[in-house]
LOGU-72364 format. One record per residue (C-alpha): residue number from 1; x, y, z. Coordinates in steps of 0.2 Angstrom, whole numbers, plus 5000, padded with zeros to 4 digits. Layout:
N
<site n="NUM" x="X" y="Y" z="Z"/>
...
***
This chain:
211
<site n="1" x="5219" y="4737" z="4965"/>
<site n="2" x="5211" y="4747" z="4951"/>
<site n="3" x="5194" y="4739" z="4954"/>
<site n="4" x="5195" y="4742" z="4972"/>
<site n="5" x="5200" y="4761" z="4970"/>
<site n="6" x="5186" y="4763" z="4958"/>
<site n="7" x="5174" y="4756" z="4971"/>
<site n="8" x="5180" y="4768" z="4984"/>
<site n="9" x="5178" y="4782" z="4972"/>
<site n="10" x="5160" y="4777" z="4968"/>
<site n="11" x="5156" y="4775" z="4986"/>
<site n="12" x="5163" y="4792" z="4990"/>
<site n="13" x="5153" y="4800" z="4976"/>
<site n="14" x="5137" y="4792" z="4982"/>
<site n="15" x="5139" y="4798" z="5000"/>
<site n="16" x="5143" y="4816" z="4993"/>
<site n="17" x="5128" y="4816" z="4982"/>
<site n="18" x="5117" y="4810" z="4997"/>
<site n="19" x="5124" y="4824" z="5009"/>
<site n="20" x="5121" y="4837" z="4995"/>
<site n="21" x="5103" y="4831" z="4993"/>
<site n="22" x="5100" y="4832" z="5012"/>
<site n="23" x="5106" y="4850" z="5013"/>
<site n="24" x="5091" y="4861" z="5013"/>
<site n="25" x="5091" y="4875" z="5000"/>
<site n="26" x="5095" y="4892" z="5006"/>
<site n="27" x="5078" y="4901" z="5009"/>
<site n="28" x="5074" y="4914" z="4996"/>
<site n="29" x="5070" y="4931" z="5004"/>
<site n="30" x="5055" y="4940" z="4998"/>
<site n="31" x="5057" y="4956" z="4988"/>
<site n="32" x="5051" y="4971" z="4998"/>
<site n="33" x="5041" y="4985" z="4989"/>
<site n="34" x="5034" y="5002" z="4992"/>
<site n="35" x="5028" y="5017" z="4982"/>
<site n="36" x="5045" y="5023" z="4978"/>
<site n="37" x="5054" y="5039" z="4985"/>
<site n="38" x="5039" y="5051" z="4981"/>
<site n="39" x="5044" y="5069" z="4977"/>
<site n="40" x="5062" y="5071" z="4975"/>
<site n="41" x="5062" y="5090" z="4976"/>
<site n="42" x="5055" y="5102" z="4990"/>
<site n="43" x="5036" y="5104" z="4988"/>
<site n="44" x="5030" y="5122" z="4985"/>
<site n="45" x="5025" y="5132" z="5000"/>
<site n="46" x="5007" y="5127" z="5007"/>
<site n="47" x="4993" y="5138" z="5002"/>
<site n="48" x="4990" y="5148" z="5017"/>
<site n="49" x="4972" y="5151" z="5013"/>
<site n="50" x="4968" y="5132" z="5015"/>
<site n="51" x="4965" y="5128" z="5033"/>
<site n="52" x="4974" y="5113" z="5041"/>
<site n="53" x="4967" y="5095" z="5040"/>
<site n="54" x="4969" y="5081" z="5052"/>
<site n="55" x="4972" y="5065" z="5043"/>
<site n="56" x="4968" y="5050" z="5054"/>
<site n="57" x="4976" y="5033" z="5052"/>
<site n="58" x="4969" y="5023" z="5038"/>
<site n="59" x="4958" y="5009" z="5043"/>
<site n="60" x="4958" y="4992" z="5034"/>
<site n="61" x="4954" y="4974" z="5040"/>
<site n="62" x="4959" y="4957" z="5036"/>
<site n="63" x="4972" y="4953" z="5023"/>
<site n="64" x="4974" y="4971" z="5018"/>
<site n="65" x="4981" y="4975" z="5035"/>
<site n="66" x="4996" y="4963" z="5032"/>
<site n="67" x="5012" y="4964" z="5022"/>
<site n="68" x="5007" y="4953" z="5008"/>
<site n="69" x="5006" y="4959" z="4990"/>
<site n="70" x="4989" y="4952" z="4985"/>
<site n="71" x="4981" y="4948" z="4968"/>
<site n="72" x="4964" y="4942" z="4961"/>
<site n="73" x="4961" y="4931" z="4946"/>
<site n="74" x="4945" y="4939" z="4940"/>
<site n="75" x="4944" y="4927" z="4925"/>
<site n="76" x="4945" y="4912" z="4937"/>
<site n="77" x="4939" y="4916" z="4955"/>
<site n="78" x="4937" y="4934" z="4959"/>
<site n="79" x="4932" y="4930" z="4976"/>
<site n="80" x="4949" y="4923" z="4981"/>
<site n="81" x="4963" y="4935" z="4987"/>
<site n="82" x="4980" y="4927" z="4984"/>
<site n="83" x="4997" y="4932" z="4990"/>
<site n="84" x="5012" y="4933" z="4979"/>
<site n="85" x="5024" y="4920" z="4987"/>
<site n="86" x="5040" y="4931" z="4986"/>
<site n="87" x="5034" y="4949" z="4987"/>
<site n="88" x="5030" y="4959" z="5002"/>
<site n="89" x="5026" y="4977" z="5006"/>
<site n="90" x="5039" y="4986" z="5017"/>
<site n="91" x="5024" y="4992" z="5027"/>
<site n="92" x="5005" y="4987" z="5028"/>
<site n="93" x="4996" y="4996" z="5014"/>
<site n="94" x="4986" y="5007" z="5025"/>
<site n="95" x="5002" y="5016" z="5031"/>
<site n="96" x="5009" y="5016" z="5013"/>
<site n="97" x="4993" y="5024" z="5006"/>
<site n="98" x="4992" y="5037" z="5021"/>
<site n="99" x="5010" y="5042" z="5018"/>
<site n="100" x="5007" y="5045" z="5000"/>
<site n="101" x="4991" y="5054" z="5003"/>
<site n="102" x="4998" y="5065" z="5016"/>
<site n="103" x="5013" y="5069" z="5004"/>
<site n="104" x="5001" y="5075" z="4991"/>
<site n="105" x="4989" y="5084" z="5002"/>
<site n="106" x="5003" y="5093" z="5011"/>
<site n="107" x="5007" y="5102" z="4994"/>
<site n="108" x="4991" y="5113" z="4997"/>
<site n="109" x="4988" y="5114" z="5015"/>
<site n="110" x="4995" y="5109" z="5032"/>
<site n="111" x="4991" y="5090" z="5036"/>
<site n="112" x="4992" y="5085" z="5054"/>
<site n="113" x="4992" y="5070" z="5065"/>
<site n="114" x="4980" y="5068" z="5080"/>
<site n="115" x="4993" y="5074" z="5092"/>
<site n="116" x="4997" y="5089" z="5082"/>
<site n="117" x="4979" y="5094" z="5080"/>
<site n="118" x="4976" y="5094" z="5098"/>
<site n="119" x="4991" y="5106" z="5101"/>
<site n="120" x="4984" y="5117" z="5087"/>
<site n="121" x="4967" y="5117" z="5096"/>
<site n="122" x="4975" y="5122" z="5113"/>
<site n="123" x="4984" y="5136" z="5103"/>
<site n="124" x="4970" y="5143" z="5092"/>
<site n="125" x="4955" y="5137" z="5101"/>
<site n="126" x="4948" y="5127" z="5087"/>
<site n="127" x="4950" y="5109" z="5080"/>
<site n="128" x="4954" y="5106" z="5061"/>
<site n="129" x="4943" y="5095" z="5050"/>
<site n="130" x="4946" y="5077" z="5051"/>
<site n="131" x="4948" y="5066" z="5036"/>
<site n="132" x="4946" y="5047" z="5039"/>
<site n="133" x="4950" y="5034" z="5026"/>
<site n="134" x="4944" y="5016" z="5025"/>
<site n="135" x="4954" y="5005" z="5013"/>
<site n="136" x="4942" y="4992" z="5006"/>
<site n="137" x="4951" y="4985" z="4991"/>
<site n="138" x="4970" y="4985" z="4986"/>
<site n="139" x="4975" y="4971" z="4975"/>
<site n="140" x="4982" y="4967" z="4958"/>
<site n="141" x="4967" y="4962" z="4948"/>
<site n="142" x="4969" y="4950" z="4932"/>
<site n="143" x="4955" y="4952" z="4920"/>
<site n="144" x="4964" y="4939" z="4910"/>
<site n="145" x="4981" y="4931" z="4910"/>
<site n="146" x="4988" y="4945" z="4900"/>
<site n="147" x="4978" y="4960" z="4905"/>
<site n="148" x="4978" y="4967" z="4923"/>
<site n="149" x="4977" y="4983" z="4934"/>
<site n="150" x="4980" y="4989" z="4951"/>
<site n="151" x="4963" y="4990" z="4959"/>
<site n="152" x="4960" y="5002" z="4974"/>
<site n="153" x="4944" y="5006" z="4983"/>
<site n="154" x="4942" y="5017" z="4998"/>
<site n="155" x="4929" y="5027" z="5007"/>
<site n="156" x="4933" y="5045" z="5013"/>
<site n="157" x="4924" y="5053" z="5026"/>
<site n="158" x="4926" y="5072" z="5031"/>
<site n="159" x="4921" y="5077" z="5048"/>
<site n="160" x="4921" y="5093" z="5058"/>
<site n="161" x="4924" y="5094" z="5077"/>
<site n="162" x="4911" y="5102" z="5087"/>
<site n="163" x="4908" y="5104" z="5105"/>
<site n="164" x="4896" y="5089" z="5104"/>
<site n="165" x="4907" y="5078" z="5094"/>
<site n="166" x="4911" y="5075" z="5076"/>
<site n="167" x="4899" y="5081" z="5063"/>
<site n="168" x="4898" y="5073" z="5046"/>
<site n="169" x="4902" y="5085" z="5032"/>
<site n="170" x="4904" y="5074" z="5017"/>
<site n="171" x="4908" y="5056" z="5012"/>
<site n="172" x="4912" y="5047" z="4996"/>
<site n="173" x="4918" y="5031" z="4989"/>
<site n="174" x="4932" y="5030" z="4976"/>
<site n="175" x="4936" y="5016" z="4964"/>
<site n="176" x="4953" y="5018" z="4955"/>
<site n="177" x="4961" y="5006" z="4943"/>
<site n="178" x="4977" y="5008" z="4934"/>
<site n="179" x="4985" y="4996" z="4921"/>
<site n="180" x="4999" y="4985" z="4926"/>
<site n="181" x="5014" y="4986" z="4915"/>
<site n="182" x="5018" y="4967" z="4918"/>
<site n="183" x="5008" y="4952" z="4924"/>
<site n="184" x="5019" y="4949" z="4940"/>
<site n="185" x="5021" y="4956" z="4958"/>
<site n="186" x="5032" y="4971" z="4951"/>
<site n="187" x="5019" y="4976" z="4939"/>
<site n="188" x="5005" y="4975" z="4952"/>
<site n="189" x="5015" y="4986" z="4964"/>
<site n="190" x="5018" y="4999" z="4951"/>
<site n="191" x="5000" y="4999" z="4946"/>
<site n="192" x="4994" y="5001" z="4964"/>
<site n="193" x="5007" y="5015" z="4967"/>
<site n="194" x="4999" y="5024" z="4952"/>
<site n="195" x="4981" y="5020" z="4958"/>
<site n="196" x="4986" y="5028" z="4975"/>
<site n="197" x="4992" y="5043" z="4967"/>
<site n="198" x="4977" y="5045" z="4957"/>
<site n="199" x="4966" y="5043" z="4972"/>
<site n="200" x="4975" y="5056" z="4982"/>
<site n="201" x="4973" y="5068" z="4968"/>
<site n="202" x="4954" y="5065" z="4967"/>
<site n="203" x="4953" y="5067" z="4986"/>
<site n="204" x="4962" y="5083" z="4985"/>
<site n="205" x="4950" y="5090" z="4973"/>
<site n="206" x="4935" y="5083" z="4983"/>
<site n="207" x="4941" y="5093" z="4998"/>
<site n="208" x="4942" y="5109" z="4989"/>
<site n="209" x="4924" y="5107" z="4984"/>
<site n="210" x="4918" y="5104" z="5002"/>
<site n="211" x="4926" y="5120" z="5009"/>
***
C-alpha cells in the first residue's frame, strides 16, 4: 500500500510539473518613458516685444518616428540602430521633442500651432514666422561598454510667410550630446531628455539672433 501511494504521489507531482512548464509566462510590460513633468511652476509672462512663432510638427523618418527607445553600439557597429526590448517612449520622439521645445520657447514668446497662426493672420493681417524641425538622430550612443551619451541631431529651418510663399530666413544643424548616468534604457532616456533641453536652449538663442 505504501509503495502504491508513493507511486501515485510521484505521478501527480510529474503531471503538476508538466502543467507548470506548459503554462506560458505572464508577458512583461515594457516600461514607458517621457521627458518628465517639465516646469512645475507657472512660467514667467512672455516677453511682448518678441513676435509670435509658429512651430510646425517635427518631422522624422524610419525608426525615429516609432515608440522604441533606440541605442547604438559605437564600439561595435555604429550603423545599426537597436531597440531596447523592454523600454518604450510614451509618444513618438518627434512629439516629445516638440512638446519640450514649445514649452521652453513659450517662456519668451507666444508659440502657435498651424491653426492658431491662421486665426492670427485673419485678425492681424499677417502671418508669424514658421520654425520647422527635422529630427535626424535620437539615440543612446555607447562609445564603450561603460561610457555613453544621449545623442540628438536636428535641422532647424526658420521661414517667413510672404504672399508668394514661404521664404527661407535661416537654417542650421544642431548636434547635442549629454552623458548618460547609467548604461541602460533609463540612463539613455535621461541623457536624451537633457540633450533635448540643451537643443531647445540653443534654438532659442539662435532665434533671438535672427530677428
